[in-house]
C-alpha beads as a LAMMPS data file, in Angstrom:
LAMMPS data file: protein, C-alpha beads

76 atoms
75 bonds

1 atom types
1 bond types

-500.0 500.0 xlo xhi
-500.0 500.0 ylo yhi
-500.0 500.0 zlo zhi

Masses

1 110.0

Atoms # bond

1 1 1 381.588 -99.593 347.209
2 1 1 379.323 -99.780 350.191
3 1 1 378.099 -96.766 352.097
4 1 1 380.338 -97.719 355.040
5 1 1 383.199 -96.289 353.024
6 1 1 381.726 -92.784 352.871
7 1 1 383.288 -90.039 354.914
8 1 1 380.912 -87.288 355.993
9 1 1 381.664 -83.783 357.220
10 1 1 380.926 -80.101 356.852
11 1 1 382.391 -77.667 354.308
12 1 1 385.433 -76.817 356.425
13 1 1 386.183 -80.511 356.893
14 1 1 385.747 -81.099 353.151
15 1 1 388.303 -78.375 352.422
16 1 1 390.738 -79.662 355.042
17 1 1 390.595 -83.274 353.854
18 1 1 390.680 -82.342 350.154
19 1 1 393.753 -80.153 350.665
20 1 1 395.461 -82.879 352.660
21 1 1 394.687 -85.465 349.956
22 1 1 395.909 -83.143 347.186
23 1 1 399.211 -82.713 349.004
24 1 1 399.681 -86.240 350.358
25 1 1 397.599 -88.855 348.541
26 1 1 396.464 -87.575 345.166
27 1 1 395.147 -90.970 344.060
28 1 1 392.125 -90.630 346.363
29 1 1 390.929 -87.331 344.856
30 1 1 388.877 -89.284 342.313
31 1 1 386.728 -90.585 345.186
32 1 1 385.710 -87.126 346.415
33 1 1 382.226 -85.828 345.705
34 1 1 381.976 -82.401 344.027
35 1 1 381.956 -79.724 346.719
36 1 1 378.944 -77.811 345.417
37 1 1 377.165 -75.124 347.399
38 1 1 376.011 -76.245 350.804
39 1 1 375.480 -74.441 354.087
40 1 1 378.830 -74.342 355.907
41 1 1 377.729 -76.458 358.870
42 1 1 375.631 -79.004 356.975
43 1 1 376.930 -82.567 357.125
44 1 1 377.320 -84.124 353.710
45 1 1 379.263 -86.942 352.064
46 1 1 382.813 -85.886 351.306
47 1 1 384.292 -88.998 349.733
48 1 1 383.444 -92.633 349.085
49 1 1 386.686 -94.545 349.459
50 1 1 387.413 -98.227 348.901
51 1 1 388.235 -100.205 352.035
52 1 1 391.899 -100.430 351.057
53 1 1 392.170 -96.647 350.964
54 1 1 390.422 -96.380 354.323
55 1 1 393.025 -98.747 355.786
56 1 1 395.861 -96.781 354.184
57 1 1 394.485 -93.530 355.602
58 1 1 394.570 -95.017 359.089
59 1 1 398.325 -95.354 358.619
60 1 1 399.191 -92.057 356.913
61 1 1 396.497 -89.441 357.556
62 1 1 397.196 -86.972 360.347
63 1 1 393.678 -85.481 360.384
64 1 1 392.163 -86.830 363.578
65 1 1 388.504 -86.547 362.626
66 1 1 389.127 -88.542 359.418
67 1 1 390.888 -91.417 361.171
68 1 1 388.378 -91.346 364.047
69 1 1 385.528 -91.574 361.521
70 1 1 387.119 -94.531 359.744
71 1 1 387.797 -96.350 363.024
72 1 1 384.190 -95.776 364.093
73 1 1 382.818 -97.095 360.769
74 1 1 384.779 -100.324 360.986
75 1 1 384.444 -100.735 364.737
76 1 1 388.205 -100.432 365.295

Bonds

1 1 1 2
2 1 2 3
3 1 3 4
4 1 4 5
5 1 5 6
6 1 6 7
7 1 7 8
8 1 8 9
9 1 9 10
10 1 10 11
11 1 11 12
12 1 12 13
13 1 13 14
14 1 14 15
15 1 15 16
16 1 16 17
17 1 17 18
18 1 18 19
19 1 19 20
20 1 20 21
21 1 21 22
22 1 22 23
23 1 23 24
24 1 24 25
25 1 25 26
26 1 26 27
27 1 27 28
28 1 28 29
29 1 29 30
30 1 30 31
31 1 31 32
32 1 32 33
33 1 33 34
34 1 34 35
35 1 35 36
36 1 36 37
37 1 37 38
38 1 38 39
39 1 39 40
40 1 40 41
41 1 41 42
42 1 42 43
43 1 43 44
44 1 44 45
45 1 45 46
46 1 46 47
47 1 47 48
48 1 48 49
49 1 49 50
50 1 50 51
51 1 51 52
52 1 52 53
53 1 53 54
54 1 54 55
55 1 55 56
56 1 56 57
57 1 57 58
58 1 58 59
59 1 59 60
60 1 60 61
61 1 61 62
62 1 62 63
63 1 63 64
64 1 64 65
65 1 65 66
66 1 66 67
67 1 67 68
68 1 68 69
69 1 69 70
70 1 70 71
71 1 71 72
72 1 72 73
73 1 73 74
74 1 74 75
75 1 75 76
């Protein structure tokens, strides 16, 4: 997996996306990095998803910052 597939965010975004994935798309949880202890506002990698999962998220994810991030990464 290339680094283009990584989704970055802060701790609140990590929690939001993880909770959404746990409720809606459990198969991507294996791609999440451990949360660990980080300052709340520090940007860090959240998940490293395969391109197919990124494309699927564009169709099903209702978290705007996630889909905006994916569109930006792929120039869509």
